[in-house]
FIKOLZA-1660 file (N, C-alpha, C; in steps of 0.1 Angstrom, whole numbers, plus 5000, padded with zeros to 4 digits):
% residues 252
   i   px   py   pz ch aa at
   1 7547 2110 0468  A  M  N
   1 7554 2119 0459  A  M CA
   1 7555 2133 0465  A  M  C
   2 7567 2137 0467  A  T  N
   2 7570 2150 0473  A  T CA
   2 7579 2158 0464  A  T  C
   3 7579 2172 0464  A  P  N
   3 7588 2180 0456  A  P CA
   3 7603 2176 0459  A  P  C
   4 7606 2173 0472  A  E  N
   4 7620 2170 0476  A  E CA
   4 7625 2157 0468  A  E  C
   5 7616 2147 0468  A  I  N
   5 7620 2134 0462  A  I CA
   5 7621 2137 0447  A  I  C
   6 7612 2144 0441  A  I  N
   6 7613 2147 0427  A  I CA
   6 7626 2154 0423  A  I  C
   7 7630 2164 0432  A  Q  N
   7 7643 2170 0429  A  Q CA
   7 7655 2161 0430  A  Q  C
   8 7655 2152 0440  A  K  N
   8 7666 2142 0442  A  K CA
   8 7666 2133 0430  A  K  C
   9 7655 2128 0425  A  L  N
   9 7655 2119 0414  A  L CA
   9 7660 2126 0401  A  L  C
  10 7656 2139 0400  A  R  N
  10 7661 2146 0388  A  R CA
  10 7676 2148 0389  A  R  C
  11 7681 2149 0401  A  A  N
  11 7696 2150 0402  A  A CA
  11 7703 2138 0398  A  A  C
  12 7695 2126 0398  A  L  N
  12 7701 2114 0393  A  L CA
  12 7700 2112 0378  A  L  C
  13 7694 2122 0372  A  G  N
  13 7693 2121 0357  A  G CA
  13 7679 2119 0351  A  G  C
  14 7669 2117 0360  A  M  N
  14 7656 2116 0355  A  M CA
  14 7650 2130 0351  A  M  C
  15 7641 2130 0342  A  N  N
  15 7634 2142 0339  A  N CA
  15 7622 2144 0348  A  N  C
  16 7614 2154 0347  A  E  N
  16 7603 2157 0356  A  E CA
  16 7593 2146 0356  A  E  C
  17 7588 2141 0344  A  Y  N
  17 7578 2131 0343  A  Y CA
  17 7583 2118 0348  A  Y  C
  18 7596 2114 0345  A  E  N
  18 7601 2101 0350  A  E CA
  18 7602 2101 0365  A  E  C
  19 7606 2112 0371  A  A  N
  19 7607 2113 0386  A  A CA
  19 7593 2112 0392  A  A  C
  20 7583 2118 0386  A  R  N
  20 7569 2117 0391  A  R CA
  20 7564 2103 0390  A  R  C
  21 7566 2097 0379  A  V  N
  21 7561 2083 0377  A  V CA
  21 7568 2073 0386  A  V  C
  22 7581 2075 0388  A  Y  N
  22 7588 2065 0396  A  Y CA
  22 7585 2067 0411  A  Y  C
  23 7584 2079 0415  A  S  N
  23 7581 2081 0429  A  S CA
  23 7567 2077 0433  A  S  C
  24 7558 2079 0423  A  T  N
  24 7544 2075 0425  A  T CA
  24 7543 2060 0426  A  T  C
  25 7550 2053 0417  A  L  N
  25 7550 2038 0418  A  L CA
  25 7557 2033 0430  A  L  C
  26 7567 2040 0435  A  A  N
  26 7574 2036 0447  A  A CA
  26 7564 2036 0459  A  A  C
  27 7555 2046 0458  A  G  N
  27 7545 2047 0469  A  G CA
  27 7534 2036 0468  A  G  C
  28 7530 2033 0455  A  L  N
  28 7519 2023 0453  A  L CA
  28 7524 2009 0453  A  L  C
  29 7537 2007 0450  A  Q  N
  29 7544 1994 0449  A  Q CA
  29 7540 1987 0436  A  Q  C
  30 7527 1986 0433  A  K  N
  30 7523 1980 0421  A  K CA
  30 7510 1987 0416  A  K  C
  31 7509 1990 0403  A  A  N
  31 7498 1997 0398  A  A CA
  31 7497 1996 0383  A  A  C
  32 7485 1999 0377  A  T  N
  32 7483 2000 0363  A  T CA
  32 7488 2014 0358  A  T  C
  33 7489 2015 0345  A  A  N
  33 7493 2027 0338  A  A CA
  33 7483 2038 0342  A  A  C
  34 7470 2034 0342  A  R  N
  34 7459 2043 0345  A  R CA
  34 7460 2049 0359  A  R  C
  35 7463 2040 0368  A  D  N
  35 7464 2045 0382  A  D CA
  35 7476 2054 0384  A  D  C
  36 7487 2051 0377  A  I  N
  36 7499 2059 0378  A  I CA
  36 7497 2073 0372  A  I  C
  37 7490 2072 0360  A  H  N
  37 7486 2085 0354  A  H CA
  37 7478 2094 0363  A  H  C
  38 7468 2088 0369  A  E  N
  38 7459 2096 0377  A  E CA
  38 7466 2101 0390  A  E  C
  39 7475 2093 0396  A  M  N
  39 7482 2097 0408  A  M CA
  39 7493 2107 0406  A  M  C
  40 7500 2105 0395  A  S  N
  40 7512 2113 0392  A  S CA
  40 7509 2126 0385  A  S  C
  41 7498 2127 0377  A  G  N
  41 7495 2139 0370  A  G CA
  41 7503 2139 0357  A  G  C
  42 7510 2128 0353  A  V  N
  42 7517 2128 0340  A  V CA
  42 7507 2125 0329  A  V  C
  43 7508 2133 0318  A  P  N
  43 7498 2131 0307  A  P CA
  43 7497 2117 0303  A  P  C
  44 7484 2113 0300  A  R  N
  44 7482 2099 0296  A  R CA
  44 7489 2095 0283  A  R  C
  45 7491 2105 0275  A  G  N
  45 7498 2102 0262  A  G CA
  45 7513 2099 0264  A  G  C
  46 7518 2102 0276  A  R  N
  46 7532 2100 0278  A  R CA
  46 7535 2088 0288  A  R  C
  47 7525 2083 0294  A  I  N
  47 7527 2074 0306  A  I CA
  47 7533 2061 0301  A  I  C
  48 7528 2055 0290  A  Y  N
  48 7534 2042 0286  A  Y CA
  48 7548 2044 0281  A  Y  C
  49 7551 2055 0274  A  E  N
  49 7565 2057 0270  A  E CA
  49 7574 2058 0282  A  E  C
  50 7570 2065 0292  A  I  N
  50 7579 2067 0304  A  I CA
  50 7580 2054 0312  A  I  C
  51 7569 2046 0314  A  L  N
  51 7569 2033 0321  A  L CA
  51 7579 2023 0314  A  L  C
  52 7577 2023 0300  A  N  N
  52 7586 2014 0293  A  N CA
  52 7601 2017 0294  A  N  C
  53 7603 2030 0294  A  D  N
  53 7617 2035 0295  A  D CA
  53 7623 2032 0309  A  D  C
  54 7615 2034 0319  A  L  N
  54 7620 2031 0333  A  L CA
  54 7622 2015 0335  A  L  C
  55 7614 2008 0328  A  A  N
  55 7616 1993 0328  A  A CA
  55 7628 1989 0321  A  A  C
  56 7631 1995 0310  A  R  N
  56 7643 1992 0302  A  R CA
  56 7656 1996 0310  A  R  C
  57 7655 2006 0318  A  R  N
  57 7667 2011 0325  A  R CA
  57 7668 2004 0339  A  R  C
  58 7659 1994 0342  A  G  N
  58 7660 1986 0354  A  G CA
  58 7655 1992 0366  A  G  C
  59 7646 2002 0366  A  F  N
  59 7640 2008 0377  A  F CA
  59 7627 2001 0382  A  F  C
  60 7620 1996 0372  A  I  N
  60 7607 1989 0375  A  I CA
  60 7605 1976 0367  A  I  C
  61 7596 1968 0371  A  G  N
  61 7593 1956 0364  A  G CA
  61 7579 1957 0358  A  G  C
  62 7576 1947 0348  A  V  N
  62 7563 1947 0341  A  V CA
  62 7557 1934 0343  A  V  C
  63 7544 1934 0347  A  E  N
  63 7537 1921 0349  A  E CA
  63 7526 1921 0338  A  E  C
  64 7528 1913 0328  A  E  N
  64 7518 1912 0317  A  E CA
  64 7504 1907 0321  A  E  C
  65 7494 1913 0316  A  G  N
  65 7481 1908 0319  A  G CA
  65 7471 1918 0313  A  G  C
  66 7458 1917 0318  A  S  N
  66 7448 1926 0313  A  S CA
  66 7440 1932 0325  A  S  C
  67 7444 1944 0329  A  P  N
  67 7455 1952 0322  A  P CA
  67 7469 1949 0327  A  P  C
  68 7479 1954 0320  A  T  N
  68 7493 1952 0324  A  T CA
  68 7496 1960 0337  A  T  C
  69 7503 1954 0346  A  S  N
  69 7507 1961 0358  A  S CA
  69 7522 1964 0359  A  S  C
  70 7525 1974 0367  A  Y  N
  70 7539 1978 0368  A  Y CA
  70 7543 1978 0383  A  Y  C
  71 7555 1974 0387  A  Y  N
  71 7559 1973 0401  A  Y CA
  71 7573 1978 0402  A  Y  C
  72 7576 1982 0414  A  V  N
  72 7590 1988 0417  A  V CA
  72 7599 1976 0420  A  V  C
  73 7611 1976 0414  A  L  N
  73 7621 1966 0417  A  L CA
  73 7628 1970 0430  A  L  C
  74 7634 1960 0436  A  D  N
  74 7640 1963 0449  A  D CA
  74 7649 1975 0449  A  D  C
  75 7645 1985 0457  A  I  N
  75 7651 1998 0457  A  I CA
  75 7666 1998 0461  A  I  C
  76 7669 1990 0471  A  D  N
  76 7683 1988 0475  A  D CA
  76 7692 1983 0464  A  D  C
  77 7687 1973 0457  A  Q  N
  77 7695 1967 0446  A  Q CA
  77 7696 1977 0434  A  Q  C
  78 7686 1984 0431  A  V  N
  78 7686 1994 0420  A  V CA
  78 7696 2005 0423  A  V  C
  79 7696 2010 0436  A  F  N
  79 7705 2021 0439  A  F CA
  79 7719 2016 0441  A  F  C
  80 7721 2004 0446  A  D  N
  80 7735 1999 0447  A  D CA
  80 7741 1997 0433  A  D  C
  81 7733 1993 0423  A  R  N
  81 7738 1992 0410  A  R CA
  81 7741 2006 0404  A  R  C
  82 7732 2016 0407  A  L  N
  82 7735 2029 0402  A  L CA
  82 7747 2035 0408  A  L  C
  83 7750 2032 0421  A  K  N
  83 7761 2037 0427  A  K CA
  83 7774 2031 0421  A  K  C
  84 7773 2018 0419  A  A  N
  84 7785 2011 0413  A  A CA
  84 7788 2016 0399  A  A  C
  85 7777 2018 0391  A  D  N
  85 7779 2023 0378  A  D CA
  85 7785 2037 0378  A  D  C
  86 7780 2045 0387  A  Y  N
  86 7785 2059 0388  A  Y CA
  86 7800 2060 0392  A  Y  C
  87 7804 2051 0402  A  I  N
  87 7818 2051 0406  A  I CA
  87 7826 2046 0395  A  I  C
  88 7822 2036 0388  A  H  N
  88 7829 2031 0376  A  H CA
  88 7831 2041 0366  A  H  C
  89 7821 2049 0363  A  S  N
  89 7822 2060 0354  A  S CA
  89 7832 2071 0358  A  S  C
  90 7831 2074 0371  A  L  N
  90 7841 2084 0377  A  L CA
  90 7855 2079 0375  A  L  C
  91 7858 2066 0378  A  E  N
  91 7871 2061 0377  A  E CA
  91 7876 2061 0362  A  E  C
  92 7867 2058 0353  A  E  N
  92 7871 2058 0339  A  E CA
  92 7874 2072 0335  A  E  C
  93 7866 2082 0339  A  T  N
  93 7868 2096 0335  A  T CA
  93 7881 2101 0341  A  T  C
  94 7883 2097 0354  A  R  N
  94 7896 2102 0360  A  R CA
  94 7908 2097 0352  A  R  C
  95 7908 2084 0349  A  E  N
  95 7920 2078 0342  A  E CA
  95 7921 2084 0328  A  E  C
  96 7909 2087 0321  A  A  N
  96 7910 2093 0308  A  A CA
  96 7916 2107 0309  A  A  C
  97 7912 2115 0319  A  L  N
  97 7918 2128 0321  A  L CA
  97 7933 2128 0324  A  L  C
  98 7937 2118 0332  A  K  N
  98 7951 2117 0336  A  K CA
  98 7960 2113 0324  A  K  C
  99 7953 2106 0314  A  S  N
  99 7961 2101 0302  A  S CA
  99 7962 2111 0291  A  S  C
 100 7955 2122 0293  A  L  N
 100 7956 2133 0283  A  L CA
 100 7970 2138 0282  A  L  C
 101 7976 2139 0270  A  S  N
 101 7989 2144 0268  A  S CA
 101 7990 2157 0262  A  S  C
 102 7979 2164 0261  A  I  N
 102 7979 2177 0254  A  I CA
 102 7986 2187 0264  A  I  C
 103 7996 2194 0258  A  K  N
 103 8004 2203 0266  A  K CA
 103 8001 2217 0261  A  K  C
 104 8000 2227 0270  A  P  N
 104 7997 2241 0265  A  P CA
 104 8010 2246 0259  A  P  C
 105 8007 2256 0250  A  H  N
 105 8019 2263 0244  A  H CA
 105 8023 2274 0253  A  H  C
 106 8033 2271 0261  A  L  N
 106 8037 2281 0271  A  L CA
 106 8045 2292 0265  A  L  C
 107 8044 2304 0270  A  P  N
 107 8051 2315 0265  A  P CA
 107 8066 2313 0269  A  P  C
 108 8075 2320 0262  A  P  N
 108 8089 2319 0265  A  P CA
 108 8091 2323 0280  A  P  C
 109 8101 2316 0286  A  V  N
 109 8104 2318 0300  A  V CA
 109 8107 2333 0303  A  V  C
 110 8101 2338 0313  A  S  N
 110 8103 2352 0315  A  S CA
 110 8107 2355 0329  A  S  C
 111 8112 2367 0332  A  F  N
 111 8116 2371 0345  A  F CA
 111 8104 2377 0352  A  F  C
 112 8104 2377 0365  A  F  N
 112 8094 2385 0373  A  F CA
 112 8102 2393 0383  A  F  C
 113 8096 2403 0388  A  I  N
 113 8103 2413 0397  A  I CA
 113 8096 2413 0411  A  I  C
 114 8104 2413 0421  A  L  N
 114 8100 2414 0435  A  L CA
 114 8103 2429 0439  A  L  C
 115 8093 2435 0446  A  R  N
 115 8094 2449 0449  A  R CA
 115 8092 2452 0464  A  R  C
 116 8094 2442 0472  A  S  N
 116 8093 2444 0487  A  S CA
 116 8104 2437 0494  A  S  C
 117 8109 2443 0504  A  D  N
 117 8120 2436 0512  A  D CA
 117 8116 2423 0517  A  D  C
 118 8103 2422 0522  A  W  N
 118 8099 2409 0527  A  W CA
 118 8099 2398 0516  A  W  C
 119 8095 2401 0504  A  A  N
 119 8094 2391 0493  A  A CA
 119 8109 2387 0489  A  A  C
 120 8117 2397 0489  A  I  N
 120 8131 2395 0485  A  I CA
 120 8138 2386 0496  A  I  C
 121 8137 2389 0508  A  E  N
 121 8144 2381 0519  A  E CA
 121 8138 2367 0519  A  E  C
 122 8125 2366 0517  A  N  N
 122 8118 2353 0517  A  N CA
 122 8123 2344 0505  A  N  C
 123 8125 2350 0494  A  H  N
 123 8130 2343 0482  A  H CA
 123 8145 2339 0484  A  H  C
 124 8153 2347 0490  A  I  N
 124 8167 2344 0494  A  I CA
 124 8167 2331 0503  A  I  C
 125 8159 2331 0513  A  S  N
 125 8158 2320 0522  A  S CA
 125 8154 2307 0515  A  S  C
 126 8145 2309 0506  A  S  N
 126 8140 2297 0498  A  S CA
 126 8151 2292 0489  A  S  C
 127 8160 2300 0483  A  L  N
 127 8171 2296 0475  A  L CA
 127 8181 2288 0484  A  L  C
 128 8184 2293 0495  A  F  N
 128 8194 2287 0504  A  F CA
 128 8188 2273 0509  A  F  C
 129 8175 2272 0510  A  R  N
 129 8170 2259 0515  A  R CA
 129 8169 2249 0504  A  R  C
 130 8166 2253 0492  A  R  N
 130 8164 2242 0482  A  R CA
 130 8176 2240 0472  A  R  C
 131 8187 2247 0474  A  V  N
 131 8199 2244 0466  A  V CA
 131 8203 2229 0468  A  V  C
 132 8206 2222 0458  A  K  N
 132 8210 2208 0459  A  K CA
 132 8225 2205 0456  A  K  C
 133 8230 2212 0445  A  K  N
 133 8244 2209 0441  A  K CA
 133 8253 2220 0441  A  K  C
 134 8249 2231 0435  A  S  N
 134 8259 2242 0435  A  S CA
 134 8253 2256 0435  A  S  C
 135 8260 2266 0440  A  M  N
 135 8255 2280 0440  A  M CA
 135 8267 2289 0437  A  M  C
 136 8264 2299 0429  A  V  N
 136 8273 2310 0426  A  V CA
 136 8267 2323 0431  A  V  C
 137 8274 2330 0440  A  I  N
 137 8270 2343 0445  A  I CA
 137 8279 2353 0439  A  I  C
 138 8274 2361 0430  A  L  N
 138 8281 2372 0424  A  L CA
 138 8278 2384 0434  A  L  C
 139 8288 2387 0442  A  C  N
 139 8286 2397 0453  A  C CA
 139 8292 2411 0450  A  C  C
 140 8284 2421 0452  A  Y  N
 140 8289 2434 0450  A  Y CA
 140 8291 2442 0463  A  Y  C
 141 8287 2436 0474  A  S  N
 141 8287 2443 0487  A  S CA
 141 8290 2433 0498  A  S  C
 142 8301 2436 0506  A  P  N
 142 8303 2427 0518  A  P CA
 142 8291 2427 0527  A  P  C
 143 8283 2437 0528  A  E  N
 143 8272 2437 0537  A  E CA
 143 8262 2426 0534  A  E  C
 144 8260 2422 0522  A  F  N
 144 8251 2411 0519  A  F CA
 144 8256 2398 0525  A  F  C
 145 8269 2395 0523  A  L  N
 145 8274 2383 0529  A  L CA
 145 8274 2383 0544  A  L  C
 146 8277 2395 0550  A  Q  N
 146 8277 2396 0565  A  Q CA
 146 8262 2394 0570  A  Q  C
 147 8253 2399 0563  A  K  N
 147 8239 2398 0567  A  K CA
 147 8234 2383 0567  A  K  C
 148 8238 2376 0556  A  H  N
 148 8233 2363 0554  A  H CA
 148 8244 2352 0557  A  H  C
 149 8254 2356 0564  A  Y  N
 149 8265 2346 0567  A  Y CA
 149 8261 2334 0573  A  Y  C
 150 8252 2334 0583  A  N  N
 150 8248 2323 0591  A  N CA
 150 8240 2313 0582  A  N  C
 151 8233 2318 0572  A  A  N
 151 8226 2309 0563  A  A CA
 151 8235 2303 0552  A  A  C
 152 8245 2311 0548  A  I  N
 152 8254 2307 0537  A  I CA
 152 8265 2297 0541  A  I  C
 153 8271 2300 0553  A  K  N
 153 8282 2292 0558  A  K CA
 153 8279 2277 0558  A  K  C
 154 8268 2272 0563  A  P  N
 154 8265 2258 0564  A  P CA
 154 8265 2251 0550  A  P  C
 155 8262 2259 0539  A  L  N
 155 8261 2254 0526  A  L CA
 155 8274 2249 0521  A  L  C
 156 8285 2255 0526  A  E  N
 156 8298 2251 0521  A  E CA
 156 8301 2237 0523  A  E  C
 157 8295 2230 0533  A  R  N
 157 8297 2216 0536  A  R CA
 157 8288 2207 0528  A  R  C
 158 8278 2212 0521  A  K  N
 158 8268 2204 0514  A  K CA
 158 8269 2206 0499  A  K  C
 159 8273 2217 0494  A  I  N
 159 8272 2220 0480  A  I CA
 159 8286 2226 0475  A  I  C
 160 8287 2227 0462  A  D  N
 160 8298 2235 0456  A  D CA
 160 8294 2250 0457  A  D  C
 161 8301 2257 0465  A  L  N
 161 8297 2271 0468  A  L CA
 161 8309 2280 0462  A  L  C
 162 8305 2290 0455  A  Y  N
 162 8314 2300 0449  A  Y CA
 162 8309 2314 0452  A  Y  C
 163 8317 2322 0459  A  V  N
 163 8313 2336 0461  A  V CA
 163 8323 2344 0453  A  V  C
 164 8318 2351 0443  A  V  N
 164 8327 2358 0433  A  V CA
 164 8325 2373 0436  A  V  C
 165 8337 2380 0438  A  V  N
 165 8337 2394 0441  A  V CA
 165 8346 2401 0432  A  V  C
 166 8345 2414 0432  A  R  N
 166 8354 2422 0423  A  R CA
 166 8368 2424 0430  A  R  C
 167 8368 2427 0442  A  G  N
 167 8381 2429 0450  A  G CA
 167 8381 2421 0462  A  G  C
 168 8390 2412 0464  A  R  N
 168 8390 2402 0475  A  R CA
 168 8393 2409 0488  A  R  C
 169 8400 2421 0488  A  E  N
 169 8405 2427 0500  A  E CA
 169 8393 2432 0509  A  E  C
 170 8382 2436 0503  A  K  N
 170 8370 2440 0511  A  K CA
 170 8364 2429 0518  A  K  C
 171 8367 2416 0515  A  Y  N
 171 8360 2405 0521  A  Y CA
 171 8370 2396 0529  A  Y  C
 172 8381 2402 0533  A  A  N
 172 8391 2394 0540  A  A CA
 172 8387 2388 0553  A  A  C
 173 8377 2394 0559  A  D  N
 173 8373 2390 0572  A  D CA
 173 8361 2381 0572  A  D  C
 174 8357 2377 0559  A  I  N
 174 8345 2368 0557  A  I CA
 174 8350 2354 0554  A  I  C
 175 8347 2345 0562  A  N  N
 175 8352 2331 0561  A  N CA
 175 8343 2323 0552  A  N  C
 176 8344 2326 0539  A  L  N
 176 8337 2318 0528  A  L CA
 176 8346 2316 0517  A  L  C
 177 8342 2306 0508  A  P  N
 177 8351 2304 0496  A  P CA
 177 8349 2315 0486  A  P  C
 178 8358 2325 0487  A  I  N
 178 8357 2338 0479  A  I CA
 178 8367 2337 0468  A  I  C
 179 8362 2340 0456  A  Y  N
 179 8370 2341 0444  A  Y CA
 179 8369 2355 0438  A  Y  C
 180 8381 2360 0433  A  E  N
 180 8381 2373 0427  A  E CA
 180 8379 2372 0412  A  E  C
 181 8369 2380 0408  A  A  N
 181 8366 2380 0394  A  A CA
 181 8376 2387 0385  A  A  C
 182 8378 2381 0374  A  R  N
 182 8388 2386 0364  A  R CA
 182 8381 2384 0350  A  R  C
 183 8386 2392 0340  A  G  N
 183 8383 2390 0326  A  G CA
 183 8368 2391 0324  A  G  C
 184 8363 2380 0317  A  T  N
 184 8349 2380 0313  A  T CA
 184 8339 2379 0326  A  T  C
 185 8344 2373 0337  A  V  N
 185 8336 2373 0349  A  V CA
 185 8333 2387 0354  A  V  C
 186 8342 2396 0353  A  I  N
 186 8340 2410 0357  A  I CA
 186 8329 2415 0348  A  I  C
 187 8328 2412 0335  A  E  N
 187 8318 2417 0326  A  E CA
 187 8304 2411 0331  A  E  C
 188 8304 2399 0335  A  L  N
 188 8291 2394 0341  A  L CA
 188 8287 2401 0353  A  L  C
 189 8297 2405 0361  A  L  N
 189 8293 2412 0374  A  L CA
 189 8287 2426 0370  A  L  C
 190 8290 2431 0359  A  E  N
 190 8286 2444 0355  A  E CA
 190 8273 2443 0347  A  E  C
 191 8268 2431 0343  A  T  N
 191 8256 2430 0336  A  T CA
 191 8244 2431 0345  A  T  C
 192 8234 2438 0340  A  R  N
 192 8221 2440 0348  A  R CA
 192 8209 2436 0339  A  R  C
 193 8206 2423 0339  A  P  N
 193 8195 2418 0330  A  P CA
 193 8182 2424 0335  A  P  C
 194 8174 2430 0326  A  M  N
 194 8160 2434 0329  A  M CA
 194 8159 2446 0338  A  M  C
 195 8171 2453 0341  A  M  N
 195 8170 2464 0350  A  M CA
 195 8163 2476 0345  A  M  C
 196 8162 2477 0332  A  D  N
 196 8154 2489 0326  A  D CA
 196 8140 2488 0330  A  D  C
 197 8135 2476 0333  A  E  N
 197 8120 2475 0336  A  E CA
 197 8118 2481 0351  A  E  C
 198 8129 2481 0359  A  I  N
 198 8127 2486 0372  A  I CA
 198 8128 2501 0373  A  I  C
 199 8139 2506 0367  A  R  N
 199 8140 2521 0367  A  R CA
 199 8147 2525 0354  A  R  C
 200 8139 2527 0344  A  P  N
 200 8144 2531 0331  A  P CA
 200 8153 2543 0331  A  P  C
 201 8165 2542 0327  A  G  N
 201 8174 2554 0326  A  G CA
 201 8179 2558 0340  A  G  C
 202 8175 2552 0351  A  G  N
 202 8179 2556 0364  A  G CA
 202 8192 2550 0369  A  G  C
 203 8197 2555 0380  A  V  N
 203 8209 2550 0386  A  V CA
 203 8206 2537 0394  A  V  C
 204 8213 2526 0391  A  V  N
 204 8211 2513 0398  A  V CA
 204 8223 2509 0405  A  V  C
 205 8222 2505 0417  A  Q  N
 205 8233 2501 0425  A  Q CA
 205 8231 2486 0428  A  Q  C
 206 8241 2478 0424  A  D  N
 206 8240 2464 0425  A  D CA
 206 8243 2459 0440  A  D  C
 207 8236 2448 0443  A  E  N
 207 8238 2442 0457  A  E CA
 207 8243 2428 0455  A  E  C
 208 8237 2419 0447  A  C  N
 208 8242 2406 0445  A  C CA
 208 8234 2399 0434  A  C  C
 209 8240 2389 0428  A  S  N
 209 8233 2380 0419  A  S CA
 209 8236 2366 0423  A  S  C
 210 8226 2357 0423  A  I  N
 210 8228 2343 0427  A  I CA
 210 8223 2333 0416  A  I  C
 211 8231 2324 0413  A  L  N
 211 8228 2313 0404  A  L CA
 211 8227 2300 0411  A  L  C
 212 8217 2292 0410  A  V  N
 212 8214 2280 0418  A  V CA
 212 8212 2268 0409  A  V  C
 213 8220 2258 0411  A  D  N
 213 8218 2245 0404  A  D CA
 213 8216 2246 0389  A  D  C
 214 8222 2257 0383  A  G  N
 214 8220 2258 0369  A  G CA
 214 8206 2261 0363  A  G  C
 215 8197 2265 0373  A  R  N
 215 8184 2267 0368  A  R CA
 215 8177 2279 0374  A  R  C
 216 8181 2284 0385  A  D  N
 216 8175 2296 0391  A  D CA
 216 8184 2307 0391  A  D  C
 217 8179 2319 0388  A  F  N
 217 8186 2331 0387  A  F CA
 217 8179 2342 0396  A  F  C
 218 8188 2349 0404  A  F  N
 218 8182 2359 0413  A  F CA
 218 8192 2370 0415  A  F  C
 219 8187 2383 0412  A  T  N
 219 8196 2394 0414  A  T CA
 219 8189 2405 0421  A  T  C
 220 8197 2412 0429  A  I  N
 220 8191 2423 0438  A  I CA
 220 8198 2436 0434  A  I  C
 221 8190 2447 0433  A  V  N
 221 8196 2460 0431  A  V CA
 221 8189 2470 0439  A  V  C
 222 8196 2481 0441  A  I  N
 222 8190 2493 0447  A  I CA
 222 8188 2503 0436  A  I  C
 223 8176 2508 0435  A  A  N
 223 8172 2518 0424  A  A CA
 223 8165 2529 0431  A  A  C
 224 8171 2541 0432  A  G  N
 224 8165 2552 0439  A  G CA
 224 8164 2548 0454  A  G  C
 225 8152 2549 0460  A  S  N
 225 8150 2546 0474  A  S CA
 225 8144 2532 0475  A  S  C
 226 8143 2524 0464  A  G  N
 226 8137 2511 0464  A  G CA
 226 8147 2500 0463  A  G  C
 227 8144 2488 0468  A  R  N
 227 8152 2476 0467  A  R CA
 227 8144 2466 0458  A  R  C
 228 8150 2461 0448  A  Y  N
 228 8142 2452 0439  A  Y CA
 228 8150 2440 0436  A  Y  C
 229 8143 2429 0432  A  A  N
 229 8149 2417 0428  A  A CA
 229 8143 2412 0415  A  A  C
 230 8151 2407 0406  A  V  N
 230 8147 2400 0394  A  V CA
 230 8149 2385 0395  A  V  C
 231 8139 2377 0392  A  V  N
 231 8139 2363 0394  A  V CA
 231 8136 2356 0381  A  V  C
 232 8144 2346 0378  A  G  N
 232 8142 2338 0366  A  G CA
 232 8145 2323 0369  A  G  C
 233 8139 2314 0361  A  S  N
 233 8142 2300 0364  A  S CA
 233 8140 2292 0351  A  S  C
 234 8146 2279 0351  A  D  N
 234 8144 2270 0340  A  D CA
 234 8148 2275 0327  A  D  C
 235 8159 2282 0327  A  M  N
 235 8164 2287 0314  A  M CA
 235 8178 2281 0311  A  M  C
 236 8180 2276 0299  A  P  N
 236 8193 2270 0295  A  P CA
 236 8204 2280 0297  A  P  C
 237 8202 2293 0295  A  L  N
 237 8212 2304 0297  A  L CA
 237 8218 2304 0311  A  L  C
 238 8209 2301 0321  A  I  N
 238 8213 2302 0335  A  I CA
 238 8224 2291 0337  A  I  C
 239 8221 2279 0332  A  N  N
 239 8230 2267 0334  A  N CA
 239 8243 2271 0327  A  N  C
 240 8243 2277 0315  A  Y  N
 240 8255 2280 0308  A  Y CA
 240 8263 2291 0316  A  Y  C
 241 8256 2301 0321  A  L  N
 241 8263 2311 0328  A  L CA
 241 8270 2306 0341  A  L  C
 242 8263 2297 0348  A  Q  N
 242 8268 2292 0360  A  Q CA
 242 8281 2283 0358  A  Q  C
 243 8280 2275 0348  A  K  N
 243 8291 2266 0344  A  K CA
 243 8303 2274 0340  A  K  C
 244 8300 2285 0332  A  T  N
 244 8311 2293 0327  A  T CA
 244 8318 2300 0338  A  T  C
 245 8311 2306 0347  A  I  N
 245 8316 2313 0358  A  I CA
 245 8325 2304 0367  A  I  C
 246 8320 2292 0370  A  I  N
 246 8328 2282 0378  A  I CA
 246 8340 2279 0371  A  I  C
 247 8340 2276 0358  A  E  N
 247 8352 2272 0351  A  E CA
 247 8362 2283 0351  A  E  C
 248 8358 2296 0349  A  R  N
 248 8367 2307 0348  A  R CA
 248 8374 2310 0362  A  R  C
 249 8366 2310 0372  A  V  N
 249 8372 2313 0385  A  V CA
 249 8381 2302 0390  A  V  C
 250 8378 2289 0386  A  R  N
 250 8387 2279 0390  A  R CA
 250 8400 2280 0382  A  R  C
 251 8399 2283 0370  A  D  N
 251 8412 2284 0361  A  D CA
 251 8420 2296 0366  A  D  C
 252 8414 2307 0371  A  E  N
 252 8421 2319 0374  A  E CA
 252 8427 2318 0389  A  E  C
% end
């Protein structure tokens, strides 16, 4: 019986006295309750209770007689059974956890703001990579299309691409599917969602807004000396806006 073995047995679910009795009997192989009591230091008043409990749980055997003796059952078999029981319990717990259908009460979908050029450019690249069906770019500046032309142009062959601008003449040398905004689409171009959070009451210069697959929204503005982006996703309004813009620019 060593402190290390006692600790390992306790890690398996035994209490202090059980670990001392079992490790003592493992060393003796076979002994009476009196011998185990003297060797383990477990109080005599508890020894029979602990021995009977270890026997009930399949760790030791009992040989009736006068006096009654106790012996260790095959350790390999005992621990193989423990391992199998433990693995079975883990599997049952895993499946029970996977079957839980409780869903958290999520707050309303909200926007978040990017405040660094690196984060903004990284998010733009991500949108271009993951677009699957359609993209609308509400563009306020030819410089944006020129800067990202090499990433945008290949999308024209894979998705429905709409580049919507206020005045087509500024974009005459850019070979992309460009549509000139009219009517309600112009109003959308002038809308700045959540911009007050960036620079309350300040002057904001628009760069572009991007709608992707009816679920992702991304808009970039210049406010003072800073460049900011507002990002939103999984909102029914985004799908409605994108469909409306596409329908209007096609009709016009």
